C-alpha positions as a Markdown table, in Angstrom:
| # | Residue | x | y | z |
|---|---|---|---|---|
| 1 | Met | 16.7 | 13.0 | -77.0 |
| 2 | Asn | 14.0 | 15.1 | -75.7 |
| 3 | Lys | 10.3 | 14.2 | -74.3 |
| 4 | Ser | 8.4 | 15.8 | -77.1 |
| 5 | Glu | 10.7 | 13.7 | -79.7 |
| 6 | Leu | 9.8 | 10.7 | -77.9 |
| 7 | Val | 6.1 | 12.0 | -78.1 |
| 8 | Ala | 6.9 | 12.0 | -81.9 |
| 9 | Ile | 8.4 | 8.6 | -82.4 |
| 10 | Met | 5.5 | 6.9 | -80.0 |
| 11 | Ala | 3.0 | 8.8 | -82.1 |
| 12 | Glu | 4.4 | 7.3 | -85.4 |
| 13 | Lys | 5.1 | 3.8 | -84.0 |
| 14 | Ala | 1.8 | 3.3 | -82.5 |
| 15 | Ser | -0.2 | 4.8 | -85.2 |
| 16 | Leu | -1.6 | 7.5 | -82.4 |
| 17 | Ser | -2.1 | 11.2 | -82.4 |
| 18 | Lys | 0.9 | 13.4 | -80.8 |
| 19 | Lys | -1.7 | 14.3 | -77.9 |
| 20 | Asp | -2.8 | 10.9 | -77.2 |
| 21 | Ala | 1.1 | 9.4 | -77.3 |
| 22 | Glu | 1.7 | 12.4 | -75.1 |
| 23 | Gly | -0.9 | 11.1 | -72.6 |
| 24 | Ala | 0.5 | 7.6 | -72.7 |
| 25 | Leu | 3.6 | 8.2 | -72.2 |
| 26 | Asn | 2.5 | 10.5 | -69.1 |
| 27 | Ala | 0.0 | 8.0 | -67.5 |
| 28 | Phe | 3.0 | 5.2 | -68.1 |
| 29 | Val | 5.9 | 8.1 | -66.1 |
| 30 | Asp | 3.0 | 8.6 | -63.3 |
| 31 | Ala | 2.4 | 5.1 | -63.2 |
| 32 | Val | 6.0 | 4.1 | -62.5 |
| 33 | Lys | 6.2 | 6.7 | -60.3 |
| 34 | Asp | 3.8 | 5.7 | -57.7 |
| 35 | Ala | 4.3 | 2.8 | -57.7 |
| 36 | Val | 8.5 | 3.4 | -56.8 |
| 37 | Lys | 7.1 | 6.0 | -54.6 |
| 38 | Lys | 5.6 | 3.0 | -52.6 |
| 39 | Asn | 8.3 | 0.7 | -53.0 |
| 40 | Asp | 6.7 | -1.5 | -55.7 |
| 41 | Lys | 8.8 | -2.7 | -58.4 |
| 42 | Val | 8.0 | -2.4 | -62.0 |
| 43 | Gln | 9.1 | -5.0 | -64.2 |
| 44 | Leu | 8.9 | -4.9 | -67.9 |
| 45 | Val | 10.6 | -8.5 | -69.2 |
| 46 | Gly | 12.7 | -7.7 | -71.8 |
| 47 | Phe | 13.3 | -4.0 | -71.0 |
| 48 | Gly | 14.4 | -3.3 | -67.1 |
| 49 | Thr | 12.8 | -2.9 | -63.8 |
| 50 | Phe | 12.2 | 0.3 | -62.1 |
| 51 | Glu | 12.5 | 0.5 | -58.1 |
| 52 | Ser | 13.3 | 2.0 | -55.2 |
| 53 | Arg | 16.4 | 0.9 | -53.5 |
| 54 | Lys | 17.4 | 2.3 | -49.3 |
| 55 | Arg | 20.5 | 4.0 | -49.2 |
| 56 | Glu | 22.3 | 4.0 | -45.4 |
| 57 | Ala | 23.0 | 7.2 | -43.7 |
| 58 | Arg | 26.5 | 7.4 | -44.0 |
| 59 | Glu | 29.8 | 10.0 | -43.9 |
| 60 | Gly | 30.7 | 12.0 | -46.7 |
| 61 | Lys | 32.9 | 15.0 | -47.4 |
| 62 | Asn | 31.9 | 18.8 | -48.9 |
| 63 | Pro | 33.7 | 19.1 | -51.2 |
| 64 | Gln | 34.5 | 22.6 | -51.1 |
| 65 | Thr | 35.8 | 22.5 | -47.7 |
| 66 | Gly | 36.8 | 19.1 | -47.4 |
| 67 | Glu | 34.5 | 19.3 | -44.2 |
| 68 | Lys | 33.4 | 16.1 | -43.2 |
| 69 | Ile | 29.1 | 15.8 | -43.3 |
| 70 | Lys | 26.5 | 13.4 | -42.3 |
| 71 | Ile | 24.6 | 11.9 | -44.9 |
| 72 | Ala | 20.8 | 11.3 | -43.9 |
| 73 | Ala | 19.8 | 7.8 | -44.7 |
| 74 | Cys | 16.9 | 8.1 | -47.8 |
| 75 | Asn | 15.0 | 5.9 | -50.7 |
| 76 | Ser | 16.2 | 6.6 | -54.3 |
| 77 | Pro | 14.9 | 5.3 | -57.4 |
| 78 | Ala | 17.0 | 2.8 | -59.8 |
| 79 | Phe | 16.8 | 1.1 | -62.9 |
| 80 | Lys | 18.1 | -2.1 | -63.6 |
| 81 | Pro | 18.2 | -2.6 | -67.6 |
| 82 | Gly | 17.0 | -6.6 | -68.5 |
| 83 | Lys | 18.6 | -9.0 | -70.8 |
| 84 | Gly | 16.8 | -7.8 | -73.5 |
| 85 | Phe | 17.4 | -4.3 | -73.5 |
| 86 | Lys | 21.4 | -5.4 | -72.8 |
| 87 | Asp | 21.6 | -7.6 | -75.5 |
| 88 | Tyr | 20.3 | -5.3 | -77.6 |
| 89 | Ile | 22.1 | -2.5 | -77.1 |
| 90 | Gly | 25.1 | -4.8 | -76.9 |
| 91 | Ser | 24.6 | -5.9 | -80.3 |
| 92 | Ile | 24.4 | -2.4 | -81.6 |
| 93 | Ser | 27.8 | -1.5 | -80.3 |
| 94 | Ser | 28.9 | -4.5 | -81.8 |
| 95 | Ile | 27.6 | -3.2 | -85.5 |
| 96 | Val | 29.5 | 0.3 | -85.1 |
């Protein structure tokens, strides 16, 4: 599913115009990105948690040359699905 398909579904389910649904989706995405950038968690009970995770510096390998390289420490965005979401997906796969 791409963004325009998601907007169409949101508009239908929430009885919104596609323009309003797209505005709501953009606002949600921007709010999550801003919070994660500030190292805040966005917890949606039953759905999941968006957060930033610190990755330590490490040594890696260039796949083309095999040469060892140093990979700098960084913060990486992460999503952890909530129990309700996992249970929902699990119930669908057991039906199929």
